N, C-alpha and C positions, 0 to 999 in steps of 0.2 A: 598214268597222269603225272605230269611234272609239278613239283612243289617248290615254292620259294618260301624260305623261313627266316624269321628274325634272328639276328646274331648278337650276342651280348659280350663278345670278345673273349669268351672261354674257348681256347683253341682245342680243348679235348672234345668239344661237341662235334667237330668236323669228322673225327674218326667214328664217333657214335652214329652220325648220320650215314656215313658210307657203309658201315656194317649192317645197317637196317634197310638200306636201299634194296629195292627189288628190280626185277627185269623191266616191269612195266610201270611201277610206281617208285619214283625216286626224287630225292631232293637234289636239284641241279644248281640251286642258287641260294645264297644268303644275302640279306640286306641289312645295312647299318649306316650310321653316320657318327661323326665326331660329336661328342657332347658340347665341346667348346668351338665348334665350327662357326664360320661367319654366318651361315644360314641355319638358324635353329629349325627344329622340326617339331611336329606335334606330339611326339612321345620322347621324353628326355629325362624323366626324374631319376631313374636308377641306372642310367647308362654311365659306365666308368669314364672318367676324364683322362684320356690318353694324350700323350704328346704326338706331334706329327711323325717323329721318328718311330715311335712305338706303333702308330697306325700304319705306317709304311711297311713295317715288318709283318703286320697282320695281312695287309694286301698281298705282299709277296708270297706268304705262306698259303693263303687261301687260293690264290689263282693257280696254284699247281694242282688243285683238286676239283675246283668248281667255279662257277660264275659268281661275280660280285655285282650287286646292285647297290650303288651308292645313293643315299637319300639327300636330295636337295628339296625336300618336300615341305618347306615352310609356306603357308598360305600368305604370310606377311612378307613383304619385300620393302626395303628402305627406298627412299626417293633416289632413283638412279640419275636424276638430273643434277644431283650433288656430286661433284667430282671426287670427293673423298669416299663417299659411299660406292661409287662406281669403281674406284681403285681397289677398295677392299674386296668387292665382289669379284673383280677380275683376278685378283691375286689368289683368292680362295678357290675359285673354279679352275684356274690354271693349275693349282696343286692337285685338285681332284682329277683332272684330265691326265695329268702326268702319271697318276697311279694306274691308268688304263683299266677302269672298271668296264664290265661288259655292257652296262646300261646305267643310267641315272634316272631317279624318280623325281618328278617336278610337279609342284602344286600351285605355281603362280605364273600368270601369263607373261609378266615382264622377264622372268627367268627363262621361259620358253623362247622369247624373242632374242634374248642375249645369247643363248646357246645356238639358236638357228643361225645367227649372224656371225658368230665368232667360231663356233665348233659345229659346223653343219653335218659332220660325219659321226658325231657322238650320238649313239642310240638313246632314245628317251622313252621312258614309261610315264604316262600321264597318271598321276596319283589319284587314289580314291578321294582325296581331299577336294579335288575339282568338282566332285558330285555329278559326274556325267550319267545321265539317264537316257536321253533320247539319241536317236541316230543323227538327227540334225546337229546336236551339240558335238558329237564325236567327229562328224565329217567336217564341221567348220574348223576344228583344230587340225585335222589331218590335211586339209587343203592348204593351210597356212604354214604348217610345220612338217615338212617331209621327213624329218629325222625321228618322228614318233614311230616307234616300233611295237609298242604295247599300250593297251588301255586297261586300267583297273576300274571297273564300273562301280557305280553307286551301289551300296548294299542292297537297296530294295529290288534291284534287277535280279538278284539271286532268286527271288520268289516269283518273279513274273516270267513264266515259261515262254509265253508268246513273244514278249519283248526281247528276252535273252536270245531266242532263236533268230530274231531279226538282226540283233547285234552280231551274232556269230556269222550269219550269212553276209552281212555288210562288210565285216572285217576281212573276209577272204577275197572280196572282189577288188579288182583294180578299176578305178574310175577317176576321171578328172586328174589323172597323173598321180593319184594316191596309191602307194604301195600297200599290200596287205599288212595287217597288224595282228598281234596276238591279243586274245581276250583273257584277262585274269580276274578272278573273283576272290574276295576275302572271306575266309571260312569261319574264323573264331573270335569275333568281337560281338558285343551285345548292345550296340547302340539302339535306342528306341526307334521304332519304325517311323521313318520320315520325321525324325526329331526336328522341331522347328528351330532349335537352338544349335543344330549341328555345325553350321558354317561359322557361327560366332564362337563356338567352342574351339574349333580347329584354329581359328584366327587368334583367339586369346592364348591358347597354349603355345602357338608358334611365336607370338610376339613376346611372351614371357621368356621363352627359350632364347630368342634372339637377344633379348636384353640381359640374359644371364641372371634373371631374378630368382633367388632361392627361397624356398619355404613359403611360397605365396599361397593364399587360399584360392582354390579353384571353384568358384561359385557355379560354373556351368556343370562341372562334374558332379557336384553335390546335387544338382537338380535331377539328373537321371538316376543317380544312385539312390536318392530318397524316393523317387517315384516307382522304380522297378519292383520293390517288394510289396507294393500296395495291391497288386493284382497280377496273377500269373500270366495273364494275357500279354503283358509287356515283354516277358521272356519269350513266349511262344511266337510273338511277332518279330522278335529280333531275327535278322536275316542270316542266321548261322547255317553252316553246312556241316552236317555230321560226317564222321568217317564212313559210315554205312551208306551215305548218299553220294559219295564221290563218283561212283559208277554212273549215276543218273546224269550228272553234269558232264562226265566224260563222253557219254553216248550222244549228248546234245552237241558236243564239239568244243567245249571249253578247253583252252590250251593250258592254263596254269591255275593252280589253287595256291593262294597266299595264306601263310600261317603267321599270325602276328605274335609278338612276344620278345622283341629285341631288348626290352628293359626288364625282362622276367628272369627267374632263376634258371640255371642249367637243368635242374630236375624237371621243371615245367616244360622246357623245350624238348627234353628227351621224351617226356610222356606224350606230348602232342605229336611229335614226329613219328613215334612208334605207332600211335593210334591211327594216324592218317595213312601211313605207309601200309598198315595192315588192313585198312578199311574196316576196322572194328574196334569197339571199346566197351568193356564191361565195367560197370561201376557208376559213380555219380557223373552225369553228363557235365556238371559244372567243373569237373577236373580239366575239361578242355578249354576253359576260359580263365583269363586272369582273374583272381579273386578280388582285384581292386574294383570290379564292377558292383560289388555288394557292400552294404554298410558294415563297418568294422572288418572288412575283407573276409566276411563269413558267409559264403553262399549256402543256400539250402541244398538238401539232398534230393535229387531227382534221378531215378534209375534210368540210365541211357536206353535200356530196353523198352521203357515206356514210350519212347519216341518212335519206335519202329512203326513205319507206315504213316507217319505224320505228314511228311512232304507229299506222299502219294495222295493222302486225304485232301490236302489243299488243292493239288493240281487236278485230281479227279472231279473236284467240285468247282473248278475254275476260280479258285480263291488265291489272292495274293497275300491276304492277311485275315485274321479272325476278328469278328466284332463281338462274338460270344464264344465261349469254349464249348465245343460239342460234348454231348453226354458220353461219347466214346472215350473221351480223354478227361472228363471232368474230375472223377475221383482220383485218377492217377496224378492229376496236376494240382491237387490241393496243396496249398503253400504251407510249408513247415515253418512256423514262426521262429525267428532268430532269438537266441538266448541273450 
């Protein structure tokens, strides 16, 4: 399996990734964005603020060893009918293109149009922020934007085996002039299943990042963080992919597994990369997720071994999510109250 992982600008990580790569499981790409870039992105709090010169050095160093996915994944875009906004956008993306990233991730239709018209040969990954669930949604974009080379599907598709298989089959076919695309799935975030505030949350974070607002209160984040501990079912229905289940998705035909954490610590990135490359993790399953998802950043302890067979249980019973926790998992999933 190919893995794409978040990068926090710690250059020592690249050596670590390379040392733990295996013949068939390897990190081939890192993704990142400037904190002070013109297009803010949905994850920005702990990203270091680098100058263009420093970032260019990072680009140069990284490209000698692996692919770079540069993020233009703000769901918010300023009014491009305004000449000054357009000038700033043009200037920023011109700089991004000059660094020759392998691909860019985009989350806004107007940015897709801009790239198609001005940089038609620049490969594009459609961000998970787009929330693509259906084949119709994916093909509508592929028909309009031939530079799309990768689709990161909505989190819920991770749990819908039948729909995921349809997406994989559709992605490989050439039709209506559309070239094949790669399918990427996000493995290690804990968004609530079909969260009704997800799009607003992405937009809010993107806009705050764009406006360079510091220390703001994120009410949308508080909503899911406060709700998650109230019932273990919210965790179980988060569409995570455990290291042990990588083989399941590989057999289905998924091309890339994405590991988030570009604003996390280097120790965290080392831990998750080693776990997924090994397809195994012993200990608290919550170690695979950013602790920011829990109140006071204190996640409960749930032995990762207690999840063995969980995905199989869902799919054997033709389930995408649980409405009640089955007895088979009930005792193991008893929530440990936070101190």
